[in-house]
C-alpha positions as CSV (number, residue, x, y, z in Angstrom):
1,X,45.6,69.4,0.1
2,X,45.7,67.0,-2.9
3,X,48.5,64.4,-3.1
4,X,49.7,62.3,-5.9
5,X,51.6,59.1,-5.1
6,X,53.8,57.8,-7.8
7,X,57.1,55.9,-8.5
8,X,60.3,57.9,-8.5
9,X,61.7,59.3,-11.6
10,X,65.5,59.7,-12.3
11,X,65.1,63.5,-11.9
12,X,63.7,63.0,-8.4
13,X,66.9,61.5,-7.0
14,X,68.6,64.7,-5.9
15,X,65.5,66.1,-4.2
16,X,64.8,62.7,-2.5
17,X,68.4,62.7,-1.2
18,X,67.9,66.3,0.0
19,X,64.7,65.5,1.9
20,X,66.3,62.4,3.5
21,X,69.3,64.4,4.6
22,X,67.6,67.6,5.8
23,X,64.7,65.8,7.7
24,X,67.1,63.5,9.5
25,X,69.2,66.4,10.6
26,X,66.2,68.3,11.8
27,X,64.5,65.4,13.5
28,X,67.3,63.3,15.0
29,X,68.8,66.2,17.0
30,X,70.4,63.8,19.4
31,X,72.7,62.3,16.6
32,X,75.8,64.1,15.4
33,X,74.6,65.7,12.1
34,X,78.0,65.0,10.6
35,X,76.9,61.3,10.5
36,X,74.3,62.1,7.9
37,X,75.3,62.4,4.2
38,X,73.6,63.0,0.8
39,X,74.8,59.7,-0.5
40,X,72.9,57.9,2.3
41,X,69.7,58.0,0.4
42,X,70.8,55.8,-2.5
43,X,72.7,53.4,-0.2
44,X,69.9,53.1,2.4
45,X,67.1,52.6,-0.2
46,X,69.0,50.1,-2.5
47,X,66.6,47.3,-3.5
48,X,63.6,49.0,-1.9
49,X,60.3,50.2,-3.5
50,X,60.0,53.9,-3.3
51,X,56.8,55.8,-3.3
52,X,57.0,59.6,-4.0
53,X,54.4,62.0,-2.8
54,X,53.8,65.1,-4.9
55,X,51.7,68.1,-3.7
56,X,49.2,69.9,-5.9
57,X,51.8,72.4,-7.1
58,X,54.0,69.6,-8.5
59,X,56.8,69.6,-6.0
60,X,57.9,66.6,-3.9
61,X,56.4,66.6,-0.4
62,X,58.1,63.4,0.7
63,X,58.6,59.7,0.2
64,X,58.2,56.2,1.6
65,X,60.5,53.3,1.1
66,X,59.4,49.7,1.5
67,X,61.3,46.4,1.7
68,X,58.5,44.3,0.2
69,X,59.9,40.9,1.0
70,X,59.4,41.6,4.7
71,X,56.5,44.0,4.5
72,X,58.9,46.5,6.2
73,X,58.4,50.2,5.9
74,X,62.0,51.3,6.1
75,X,61.5,55.1,5.7
76,X,58.7,57.7,5.6
77,X,60.1,61.2,5.3
78,X,58.0,64.4,4.7
79,X,59.4,67.9,4.2
80,X,58.7,70.0,7.3
81,X,56.4,72.4,5.5
82,X,54.1,69.5,4.5
83,X,54.1,67.6,7.8
84,X,50.7,67.3,9.4
85,X,48.8,67.9,6.1
86,X,48.1,64.3,5.1
87,X,51.2,63.4,2.9
88,X,52.3,60.7,5.3
89,X,48.8,59.2,5.4
90,X,48.6,59.3,1.6
91,X,51.8,57.4,1.3
92,X,50.7,54.7,3.7
93,X,47.4,54.4,1.9
94,X,49.3,53.9,-1.4
95,X,51.0,50.7,-0.1
96,X,49.9,47.5,-1.8
97,X,46.8,46.0,-0.3
98,X,46.5,48.8,2.4
99,X,44.8,48.5,4.9
100,X,44.2,44.7,4.6
101,X,47.9,43.9,4.7
102,X,50.1,43.7,7.8
103,X,53.1,46.1,7.6
104,X,55.8,46.8,10.2
105,X,58.4,49.4,10.9
106,X,60.9,50.6,13.4
107,X,60.5,54.0,15.1
108,X,63.1,55.6,17.3
109,X,61.8,56.1,20.8
110,X,63.0,59.7,20.8
111,X,61.0,60.4,17.7
112,X,57.8,61.0,19.6
113,X,56.0,62.8,16.8
114,X,56.5,59.9,14.3
115,X,55.4,57.4,16.9
116,X,52.2,59.3,17.6
117,X,51.6,59.5,13.8
118,X,51.9,55.7,13.4
119,X,49.9,54.9,16.5
120,X,47.1,57.2,15.3
121,X,47.1,55.3,11.9
122,X,46.5,51.9,13.5
123,X,50.0,50.7,14.3
124,X,50.8,49.1,17.6
125,X,54.1,48.5,19.5
126,X,55.1,44.9,19.1
127,X,58.8,44.9,20.0
128,X,61.9,47.0,20.7
129,X,65.6,47.1,20.1
130,X,68.7,49.4,19.8
131,X,70.3,51.0,16.8
132,X,73.3,53.4,16.3
133,X,70.7,56.3,16.4
134,X,69.2,55.2,19.6
135,X,66.6,52.8,21.0
136,X,63.6,51.9,18.8
137,X,60.2,50.3,19.0
138,X,59.0,47.9,16.4
139,X,55.4,48.9,15.3
140,X,53.1,46.6,13.4
141,X,50.0,47.5,11.4
142,X,47.2,45.1,12.0
143,X,44.7,44.9,9.2
144,X,41.2,46.1,9.8
C-alpha cells in the first residue's frame, strides 16, 4: 500500500478527532468509554506537531503527534482497517532525522499490540509508570 505523510489541513480536524476517539474506545477496553470525547483530540495535541497518513485512495489512515521539545511521540493512531499495513511505520519514518534521532514514548502495558509494534521497530523499554488509563512503559528508540 502507498502512504503519503503530510501536515494536517483544517478540513482534517473532524476526521482526526474521529480516529482518536474511535481507536481509543476500541483499544482501551479496560477504560470507561464515557471518559473519551471528540474534543480530546484538539486538547491533547495542543502545541504538538501532527503528521497525517493518507492512503492511496486519498483518505486518512491515521496520524502521529510529536512533542518536539522532548522528542516525545505522544500519539500514533491508525484506523483499524489500516492497522498492520505499514501506515504506522510510514509515520515513524517521516519523523525528523529518523532513524538517526532518539525518540521516546509511553505505551500502556495492556496495549500489547502497540508494544509489539514499537519493539519490532527498534524501541526498547527504558522505564515505567502509572497513568489514569493504567500502567505504562516508557519506550525509547535508539538510533542505528
